[in-house]
C-alpha positions, 0 to 999 in steps of 0.5 A: 920140119924145118922152118927158117924165117926172115923180117922186114918192116917198111915205114913210109911210102913207097917211094920216100920210104924205106925198110929193114930186113932181118934173118933168123941166123941175125946174118941180116941184121936190120939191113936197110933197103929203099925204093932206089935199092929196089929200082934205081941201082942204089947202095944197099939190099933188095928183095930179088937179090936175097931171092937170088942169093937163096937161090944160088945157095942151094943150087950149089948144095943140091947139085954137090948132094946129087954128084956126091951121091953118085961118088962123084965129090965135085971139088967146086960148084959155084953158081949165080942166080939172076933173078930177073924183075920186070917193074913195067908189068900191067899190075905191078912189077913181076918176078919173071925169070931166074937164070942159073950161071954154074960152073962146076970142076969134078972128076966127071966126064961133062955129059954126067955133069950136065945130067946132074946140074939139068936135076938139081935145077929141077929139084932144088927147093928153091927152085921148086919155091919158086913155083910154090903156092903161097899162103897168107895169114894177116892181122890188122892192127 
């Protein structure tokens, strides 16, 4: 089984504090995020943007794999995932949805591409993750 990780360190209160996120590959290294970057469109990183990046990149790869497996080699697959966070949900902010906008250039009929696109939406690993069980291990220092 392949395992990947990212880490986050948060210090301070929700509104005045700040955090840093890093990825195993080091593509993200102490990338800052704050309340403002998440809830007020401040400049910087935020969790929903990272989920959207994971979703769009995973989806594009999976759609390409499905099409290629059927002998249709796409020239381009451009995917945009928009993750919707409702900050007013009772009990705390909640990610309510993810929407994919996809553009495909490939030597195939539109109906065939549409069928592969729907299969990729349901089958891409990050789409599945968004419906997954979450487990927790806690260490109190």
